[in-house]
One Martini backbone bead per residue (centre of mass of N, CA, C, O) as a GRO file, in nm:
protein
  152
    1MET     BB    1   7.043   1.045   1.838
    2ASN     BB    2   7.323   1.145   1.733
    3ARG     BB    3   7.537   1.354   1.888
    4TYR     BB    4   7.681   1.476   1.639
    5LEU     BB    5   7.428   1.551   1.486
    6ALA     BB    6   7.306   1.731   1.705
    7LEU     BB    7   7.547   1.939   1.700
    8ALA     BB    8   7.506   2.017   1.405
    9LEU     BB    9   7.217   2.127   1.447
   10PHE     BB   10   7.294   2.347   1.652
   11LEU     BB   11   7.491   2.492   1.475
   12ALA     BB   12   7.294   2.548   1.241
   13ALA     BB   13   7.087   2.712   1.406
   14SER     BB   14   7.283   2.935   1.502
   15PHE     BB   15   7.383   3.029   1.218
   16LEU     BB   16   7.098   3.100   1.106
   17ALA     BB   17   7.072   3.348   1.288
   18ALA     BB   18   7.302   3.497   1.118
   19LEU     BB   19   7.209   3.526   0.819
   20PRO     BB   20   7.072   3.813   0.820
   21GLY     BB   21   7.342   3.965   0.880
   22GLY     BB   22   7.485   3.881   0.606
   23LEU     BB   23   7.248   3.994   0.414
   24LEU     BB   24   7.168   4.300   0.566
   25THR     BB   25   7.432   4.430   0.590
   26ASP     BB   26   7.510   4.785   0.591
   27ALA     BB   27   7.806   4.933   0.622
   28SER     BB   28   7.758   5.223   0.515
   29TRP     BB   29   7.518   5.290   0.710
   30TYR     BB   30   7.678   5.244   0.979
   31VAL     BB   31   7.914   5.441   0.930
   32ALA     BB   32   7.718   5.697   0.895
   33LEU     BB   33   7.665   5.682   1.181
   34GLY     BB   34   7.625   5.779   1.487
   35ARG     BB   35   7.902   5.710   1.710
   36PRO     BB   36   8.072   5.612   1.960
   37SER     BB   37   8.400   5.605   2.050
   38TRP     BB   38   8.358   5.292   2.169
   39ALA     BB   39   8.314   5.168   1.910
   40PRO     BB   40   8.372   4.913   1.742
   41PRO     BB   41   8.497   4.773   1.483
   42GLY     BB   42   8.350   4.606   1.231
   43TRP     BB   43   8.546   4.349   1.217
   44LEU     BB   44   8.469   4.231   1.511
   45PHE     BB   45   8.191   4.099   1.484
   46GLY     BB   46   8.237   3.830   1.329
   47PRO     BB   47   8.435   3.687   1.534
   48VAL     BB   48   8.256   3.704   1.783
   49TRP     BB   49   8.004   3.562   1.670
   50THR     BB   50   8.129   3.301   1.600
   51VAL     BB   51   8.198   3.217   1.891
   52LEU     BB   52   7.916   3.243   2.008
   53TYR     BB   53   7.764   3.042   1.834
   54VAL     BB   54   7.914   2.807   1.932
   55LEU     BB   55   7.849   2.838   2.240
   56ILE     BB   56   7.543   2.820   2.201
   57ALA     BB   57   7.537   2.534   2.069
   58VAL     BB   58   7.680   2.379   2.292
   59SER     BB   59   7.484   2.443   2.517
   60GLY     BB   60   7.232   2.319   2.392
   61TRP     BB   61   7.356   2.034   2.358
   62LEU     BB   62   7.413   1.975   2.660
   63VAL     BB   63   7.115   1.978   2.732
   64TRP     BB   64   7.011   1.767   2.540
   65ARG     BB   65   7.189   1.530   2.664
   66ARG     BB   66   6.989   1.557   2.927
   67GLY     BB   67   6.720   1.386   2.775
   68GLY     BB   68   6.631   1.563   2.562
   69TRP     BB   69   6.349   1.715   2.453
   70ALA     BB   70   6.150   1.614   2.679
   71ALA     BB   71   6.335   1.676   2.935
   72GLN     BB   72   6.420   1.990   2.793
   73ARG     BB   73   6.199   2.177   2.694
   74ILE     BB   74   6.214   2.449   2.833
   75PRO     BB   75   6.519   2.528   2.779
   76LEU     BB   76   6.477   2.482   2.462
   77ILE     BB   77   6.265   2.698   2.416
   78ALA     BB   78   6.442   2.932   2.514
   79PHE     BB   79   6.655   2.893   2.307
   80GLY     BB   80   6.466   2.958   2.062
   81ILE     BB   81   6.384   3.242   2.145
   82GLN     BB   82   6.675   3.370   2.149
   83LEU     BB   83   6.728   3.303   1.858
   84ALA     BB   84   6.490   3.466   1.728
   85LEU     BB   85   6.574   3.740   1.841
   86ASN     BB   86   6.852   3.741   1.721
   87CYS     BB   87   6.745   3.731   1.421
   88ALA     BB   88   6.569   3.988   1.430
   89TRP     BB   89   6.758   4.237   1.483
   90THR     BB   90   6.903   4.286   1.207
   91PRO     BB   91   6.658   4.355   1.025
   92ILE     BB   92   6.585   4.597   1.204
   93PHE     BB   93   6.845   4.759   1.201
   94PHE     BB   94   6.954   4.715   0.893
   95GLY     BB   95   6.700   4.686   0.718
   96ALA     BB   96   6.486   4.903   0.851
   97ARG     BB   97   6.632   5.114   1.040
   98GLN     BB   98   6.517   5.053   1.356
   99ILE     BB   99   6.671   5.143   1.629
  100GLY     BB  100   6.449   5.147   1.852
  101LEU     BB  101   6.332   4.868   1.801
  102ALA     BB  102   6.607   4.719   1.836
  103LEU     BB  103   6.631   4.794   2.130
  104VAL     BB  104   6.390   4.631   2.233
  105VAL     BB  105   6.485   4.350   2.124
  106ILE     BB  106   6.756   4.337   2.275
  107GLY     BB  107   6.638   4.359   2.557
  108VAL     BB  108   6.476   4.101   2.539
  109LEU     BB  109   6.722   3.921   2.472
  110GLY     BB  110   6.865   3.953   2.729
  111VAL     BB  111   6.640   3.815   2.905
  112ALA     BB  112   6.646   3.544   2.739
  113ILE     BB  113   6.939   3.472   2.802
  114ALA     BB  114   6.919   3.475   3.117
  115ALA     BB  115   6.716   3.257   3.124
  116THR     BB  116   6.859   3.033   2.971
  117ALA     BB  117   7.107   3.025   3.154
  118ALA     BB  118   6.953   2.943   3.413
  119LEU     BB  119   6.828   2.684   3.300
  120PHE     BB  120   7.093   2.551   3.219
  121TRP     BB  121   7.233   2.552   3.497
  122ARG     BB  122   7.043   2.332   3.618
  123VAL     BB  123   7.160   2.112   3.411
  124SER     BB  124   7.431   2.285   3.328
  125ARG     BB  125   7.698   2.465   3.409
  126VAL     BB  126   7.841   2.484   3.145
  127ALA     BB  127   7.601   2.577   2.974
  128GLY     BB  128   7.550   2.827   3.129
  129GLY     BB  129   7.836   2.953   3.097
  130LEU     BB  130   7.830   2.970   2.779
  131MET     BB  131   7.617   3.220   2.795
  132LEU     BB  132   7.778   3.462   2.912
  133PRO     BB  133   7.930   3.594   2.677
  134TYR     BB  134   7.669   3.662   2.530
  135LEU     BB  135   7.542   3.840   2.744
  136LEU     BB  136   7.768   4.046   2.753
  137TRP     BB  137   7.764   4.127   2.448
  138VAL     BB  138   7.454   4.211   2.452
  139SER     BB  139   7.492   4.430   2.664
  140PHE     BB  140   7.682   4.597   2.500
  141ALA     BB  141   7.502   4.622   2.236
  142THR     BB  142   7.281   4.772   2.382
  143THR     BB  143   7.438   5.019   2.451
  144LEU     BB  144   7.514   5.079   2.155
  145ASN     BB  145   7.224   5.115   2.058
  146PHE     BB  146   7.147   5.342   2.235
  147ALA     BB  147   7.369   5.542   2.140
  148ILE     BB  148   7.280   5.546   1.840
  149TRP     BB  149   6.997   5.643   1.897
  150ARG     BB  150   7.075   5.913   2.028
  151LEU     BB  151   7.262   6.011   1.774
  152ASN     BB  152   6.993   5.968   1.560
   0.00000   0.00000   0.00000
């Protein structure tokens, strides 16, 4: 497969994980929730996630480039699992408005990201490093999810 086509596919997969967020986010519901004083403004989430999805895609692509699907099956399966969990969180939090269940999902997501980053690190230190901003942001988002759950 052409490496640029593969990059495009990784970008598409990463941004497809964001699709439910764009379709299901009810800003009026979120604004009405009790939130901690340190919660970032709503407008910040879009730009941050855009950058993170690019980093996620590039990290997966870098691992794929080290031998393809067959050679990197385990790290790329982990990549797919964390993307699926990422995709699941928004419909649970915003769509179903299940803040507690969303907290469980985002906690598991954090573990999946850490595992993926560790697996990627063994293949490419750059790929593993590109996952760290995502892990940090999801750790922050987990803390925010917890605070919102406690306040509501």
